Structure formats: C-alpha cells, structure tokens
N, C-alpha and C positions, 0 to 999 in steps of 0.2 A: 859541417855537421854530418855525423855518420847516419846511414840509412838502413833501416830494417825492412826487408821485403817480405811481406806476408802472403802466403797462399791459403785460401779458405776452402775447405771441403764442406759444402752445404750452403745453399743460398736461401734457406727458409727463414723462419721466424728469428732464430738465433743468429745465423750467418748474416742475414740481411740487417739485423740490428747492430751487429758488430761493424759492418761496413758503414752504416749510417752514422754510428757513434764516432768512428775514425774521421769521417768527413766533417763532423760537427766540432770535434775537440782535438783533432790531430795537431793543430798548431800549439794548443795548450800543452799537450803531452810532450811535444818536441822541446818547448821552452823549459819544461820541468826536468826532462830526462837528458837533454843534449843528444837525442837520437830521434830522427824522423821516421815514422812508420808509414809505409806505403803498401797498399793492397795491389799485388801484381796479377793474381789469377784467382778465380772463384769457380769451383766445380759444382755443377747442379745436375739434377736428373733430367730435367726437361727445359730446353732453351725457350720454349714458347709459353711456358706456364706464367700466368700473371703473378706479379710480385708486389707486395705492399711497399717495398723499398725499391726505388729505381736504381738499377745497377747497369753501368755501360756495357753494351753487348760485347765490346772488345775484350772485356775481362772474363767473359764466361766461356766455359767448356763443359762438355759432358763426361770427360775422361779425367778422373781424379789422379790417374798416374801421370798425366801431363803436368799437373801442378806439383806433385811430389818430385818429379824428375827435372823440373825446370831449374837450370843453374842460377837463374836470377832470384829464385825463392830461397830464403835462408831460414824461414820459420813457417811451420804448417799448423793451421788450426782445424782440428777435426770437429765439426759442428753438425754432423749429419744424423747422429743417433744410431741406434741398433748396436749389435755386438759382433756381427760377422764381417761385413765390409769395413766397418770402422776399425776393427782389429787389424785388418790387412793394411789399411791406410797408415795407422800408427807404426806398425812394424816396418812397412815400406819406407816411411820417412826416416826412421832410425837407421835403416840399412843405407840410406842415402846420406847419412851424417847430419840429419836435420832434427832439431828439437821440435816438440809437438805441444800444442795446447789442446785440451779437450774439456768439454762440458758434460761428458757422457758418464753419468754415475753407474748405469747398468753395465757399461763396458768395464769400468774399473772394478765393480763388484765381482764380475765374472772372471776377468783376466788381469786384474791389477798386479798381482804378484809377478806374473810372467812379463808384463809390460815394463814394470819397474826394473826388473833384472835385465831386460833387453836394452833399456835406456842406459843403464850403468855400463853394460858391456860395450855399447857403441860410443860411450863418452859424450852422450847428449842428455837432454833433459825432457821431462814430461811434466807440464804444468797443468793443474786441475782445480784451480780455485772455484770455477763455475760449476763443479760437479755436485756441490752441496750448498743448499740454502741460498742460492741465487746471489743477491747483492750483499749478503752478510759475509765479510772476509774471514770466515771461520777456519779455513785451511791455513792461511798465513798466520792466524792467531795461534793455532796449535803448534805449527812448525817453527815459528819464530818468536812471536811476542811472549808465549808461555813456555819457551824452551827450558827455562830454569825451574819449572814446576812439574811435579808428578800430578797428573790429573786423576783424582780419586773418584769424582762423580761428574757425569755429564748427562744433561737432560735436554732433549730437543723436540720442539714442535717444528718438524721439518717437511711436512706435506701441507701445502696451502689448501688443496682441495678438501681434505678431511677437516682441516681447521675451519674452513668456511662452512661446511655442512654442520659441524657440531656447534659452531657459534650461532648459526641461525636457528638450529633446533632449540637452543636454550633461550635466545632472545625473543623468538617469535612463537614458541610452543608448537613448532611445525614438526611433521614426521620425516623420517629419513628419506623415503622415496620421493616425496614432493620437493624437498630441498635438493636432492641429487638431480632431479630433472631441471631445476632452475640453474644449477651449477653447470650442467651440460649445455643449456641454451646460452649461457654467458661465456662459454669457452673455458671455464675453470676445471671441468671434468670432461674426459673423453667419452665418446659414444659407448665404448666398452671400458667401464671405469675401474675394473678390478685391480689394475696396477696401483691405483691410488687408494681406493676404499678398502682393499684387503691388506694394505700395509706394506706391499712389496717395494714401492718407491721409497718409503721411509726406511725400510730395511737396507736398501742399497746405500743410502746416505749414512745411516747409523753405523753400518759396518766400516765404511771409510773412516768416519770419525773415531771409532773404537781402535782401528788399526793404527792411526796416527797417535792417538793418546797413549797407547800401551805398547807400541813397538813390535807387534807381531801381526802378521796378516790374518785377518778374521775370515774364515771360510763362510760364505753366505749361507751354507747349509746348516751352520751351527747357530744361526740367529733365530730365536723364537719370534714368530710373527703372528700377530692377531689384528684384524682390521676392525672397522666400525659398523659393519652391517647389522650386528646384533644389538646395537645401542638403541633403546626405545625412548619415546617421550616420557614414559613412566619412570625410567631410570634417571633421566635428566632432572625430572621434577623432584624425585626423592633426594637425589644428590644435592640439589639446590637447597632443599629444605634443611639439610644437615650442614650447609655451608661449603659445598664443594661444586666444582665445575669439571665436567668430563672432557679430557683432551687426549688425543692420540700422541703418545710420547715415544721417542726413541731414547732408550736408557742404556748408559754405559756406566757400570758401577763396580768399583774394585771391592772384593770381598775376601774373607778368609778362605783358606783352602780346606775342604773337607778331609778328615783323617784318612779316608779311603784313597785319596789321591796325592797325599803329601810327598810321597816318594817320586811322583812323576812331575810335579809342578810346584813352583814357588808362589804362584798367585792364581786366583780364580777371578775372572771378569764376567759380570753379567752383561750380556749384549742382547737386548730385547726390544721389540716394538709391540705396544698394546695400548688400548684405551685405559686410562686411569683417572681416578678421582683426585683432583688437585685442589687444595684448600683455596677458597676464594681470596684469602689474605695473601696468597703467594702471587708474585708478579706474573708468572706464566699463565695464571688463570685469566689475566686481562689481555693476553695476546689473541686477538680476534680476527675474523675474516680470513683473507688469503695470506696474512702475514706469518712469518716464522719467528721463533724465539729460541735461543739456545743458552742454557745456563751451564757454565763450566766451573768446577771447583778445583783450584790448584792448592797443593799443600803449603805453598808460600803465600800466594796472593789471596787465597780464599775464594769467595764467590765472584764471578764476573758474568755479565749478562749481555747478550747480543740480539738485536732486534732489527727486522727489516723485511723487505719483500723477498720471498723465497723463490719466485719463478717469474716468468714473463720476459718479453723481449728486452726491455731496458735493464732490468735487474741482472739478467744473465749476461747481457752485453757488457755491463759495468765490470762484472767479475772477470770476463775474458780480457778486457782492457787492462785490468790489474796484472794478469799473467803476461800480457804483451809488454807491459812496463818492466816486469821482472826480466823477461827475455831480452829486452832492449838494454837494460843495465848489465846483464851478463855479456852481451855482445860488446858493449862499450869497454868492459873490463878485460875482454879478450878470453873469456871462458864460457863454457856451455853448461857447466853444472856446478855453479857456485854453491847451491844447496841441492843435493841430490834428492830425487822424488820421494824416497821412502828409506828411512834408516831403522833397521831392526835394533831394538835395545832392551826388550824384555822377552827374550825368546823362550823362556821357561814358563811363561804365562799361558793360560788356556781359557776358553769360553766355558762358563759354568752352565751345566744343563738346567733348563727351566725348572725342573722338579726340585732342585736344591735351593732355588732362590727363596728368600724370606721377605714377606711384606704383610701389610694389613689388607683386609678385603671388605668389600661391600657385597652382600648376598641378598638376592631377592627370591623369595619362594611364593608359589601360589598354593595356599593350604586351605583345607576345610576348617572352618571356625567351629571347633568343638573341643571340649575339655581333654587334656592329656596330649594334645598335638605338640605343643611347645616343649613339654617335658621329654618327649621322645627325641625331638631334634637336638635339644641341649645335651641329652645323654650320649648321642652319637658323637657330637663334637667333643664332649668331655673325654670319652674313651680315646679319642685321637689326640688328646692333649691340647685342644684348641679352645681358647677362651673368647667369650662374647663381650664386647665393650658397650654395646647399646642395641636396643630393639625398638622398632616402630611397627605397630600393627594398627592400621586404620580401623575404625569401628565398622563392624559388619553384622551380618545376621547369622545366627547359629545354623550350621549345616551348609552354609554357602561358602564358595571359594573367595578368599581375600588375600591381598598381598601381605607378606611378612618380610620386613627389612631388618637385616642384622649387620652390624659393623663388627668385624672380627679382629682380635688382637693378632700380633705377629705369628705367622705360621708358615711352614714350607709349602710350596705350591703342590708337591706330591701329596702331602697329608691333607691339604684342603680338598683336592680333587677326589681323593679316596673317601673322605667323609661326605662330600656332596653326592657321590655316587650312592652311598648307603641311604642318605636322606631322601634321594629321589625315588627310592624303592618303597618308601612309606605309603600306605594307602591314602593317608590324608594329604599327600603332596600331589597336586594335580597337573603339574607341568615341570619340565626340566629346570633345575635350579639355575639361576643367573648369577655369575660371579664376575665382578670387576675389581681389579686391584686398586689399592689406595696408595698414593705416593705423598709422603710428608717431608721429603727432601732432607732426611737426617743421615 
C-alpha cells in the first residue's frame, strides 16, 4: 500500500484535532483509499505548552521550515492561522514541490489569487475544503458536484458565533451584550469578538464561495460587510411579529448589469454580508445555534441545501481529512493537480456596488406621535420612488416617541439610504432610522 507522509504546521485546536482523527480513523481511510496516511512531523510554537491532544514529542519541532524541507514529507497541512507566516509556509512548500492543505480563510481571502497562481506554476495543489463552513463539504460541492451548473444564487449562514447570538436573542428574548458574554465564556466567541460579530469572518468565507461560483477572484475590499452589533431585541420582536427571523447572511447573487457598466462587464454579482430578515417558513430560518447552513441555486439542479457544524475541532478536522483523501488519491494516480485549485471562467464579471443592489427593507423609526408625521415620511419615500408594503405603529400617547415599523417594497440601497437620511432630519424623528434588509430568496 502506498503511503502519504503528512507534515502539519500548527499543533493547536485544528492541528491537534487532525492528528487525533488520523489516529482514530487512519485504518478506515487506508481501506477506502488504498493509501495510508502517516503524520511525520508537526511544527508548534512552544514545545512545553500543554495540549488537549497528546502528540508524541518525537514528532514535534518549533521550526516549520524543518517540516517543509523534510524529504520524507510529501504533503503539508498549514493549520496555524494568520496571514503572514502562513503565507510563507504555503509558498515555501510550493517551492519545495509539495502540495498544501489549508483551513485558513483569512489567508485565502487576502492572498488566494497569488497562492493559486503559485500552485499552478509549481505544478502542485492547494486544498482548502476546511476554509469555509467547517464540516460542510461546500468547496467540493461547488468545484465538483455542481460543476455542470451556473450558480445564480447562494445564501450562507457561515458564522456560528453570530448565529448562536441571534438564535438566543430570539429564543430567550435576551439582549446582544449578555448573549455575547455567554458566547465568550463558552468559547464560541473570542475575547475580542469583532472578527465574528462585525461580519469579517463571514466575508472571508463568502468571498471564497463567490470566487468559486463565478470564476473570478473576488477582492475582499469589494465585499459589502455589515455585522450584528446594531441588532436589538426590539427589532427581533417586531421581525418575529411579522413572520421573520433575523440571520447574518453571506449573499452571492447574480444580477443584471447596469447600463452604465455594460461595456465593461457581462455580469454583475452581488457579494455581501449583512443581517437580513428571513421568512420563518424558509429552512434557513431554522438553522440555529452554532450550526451553519448554505443554500445554493444552480440553473440545472435548482435549490440545494447544506447543513452542519461550521467550526470547532472535529468539524474542521473532518474537512482537512477530506482534503487529505483527495491528496492521497492524487498521489495514487501519480498526479499532483488532478483538479487545480481555482479555474477562472467568468473573467468579465464584477462585484456589484452595494448601492446598486435591490431588495426589500424593514425600517424602524422613533417618532413623535402627532398628526402629520406619517404623511411627511411617506412623502419623502414617494418622491424617491419607494413604496411601503405595510406599517406597524404600536399604540402610544400623543406627543410621546413611539416606534414606527415599515416594510418597504423593492428599492435600490442608494435610494433607500438617501430617503432615510432625509427622514432622519424631520423634527418628529427622534433617533437615527434603523434599516435591515429583507431576503425572500427569489
């Protein structure tokens, strides 16, 4: 039986989980693949650091270059995180003629285009199933299972921390800060949580999915990102009253090209991350806790749904094992790039600016309850060509501030923001307008 010798860079949660999983199911993988996977070296930052997974001291080193240069190692797994040294590791392995597995979505978001080109130039491969949605095999699905489909719409709940917070806020009528503290104590959120709650982690993953689905590398600076800090218990309650659940969505949606850019581009793709009202009747509304859910619509297959754990030691290790299996089969076939990491195929497409995107909206205003206030608001919206589908105004006392909830028909983001800016200037409006997009998956 052939043997694949694996060198791991990083012995923490993910690296330790991968080592543990190979010890547990290595024989099973060998029987299925006809290739036995052996861990030869593991690079760690500190040899004395206590580890939840016991790794033999003989396998450990503090120098990642030893692992990459070791002639016995024919596959490298970069599981250290970060974007600086991790980039050196990957490029160093390519230079040594070795393929790489990575779980590092931040690295791919920042340097993916460069790394894919370097892998192709070196005749090796870069495997990255674990970079998006943990145990959900969404990378393989987009690259292989749905290769015969044009992906016209993709919606993802791809950050478990945000989904956990929003789920508990709805189910327990809790406020954002208290649930965030619980998430931190349970290890679901970092002490400095901005990467998750401000949407950046979801943006890394959404950009990777958009790039695969549409065949051009999405610059992370072109992705509109909005987190969940502004979501209040009041908004969750009103959304629920109208039959909606608020979820942080990564959205990749093919759209028509504005006339202003038709000469430059054949297609416009919305690539965005923001909280949205999801109908309670839609299956993504029932994805709760730390779980992830991804809906992909192909022009041949229609809607397909993928659900599972999006992070954590075991879910991520499972995705890394999937890439190890692919690398083992490539080794068995005598090739290193049976399926190259990234294939450009819609090079004339571009990311649509958020101002041009069209959707429905939930708007909450704090207004003084007096005659004429609603008329002034509707007049501003009407002049902008924006229609109201429904209004909720709880009973209040004349002269006092009360919430005013409006559901808005389809409008461009730029028109909506312009109208809300004017509405916010009205004397009867006592707080900045709150706007949350509504997604009906059409």
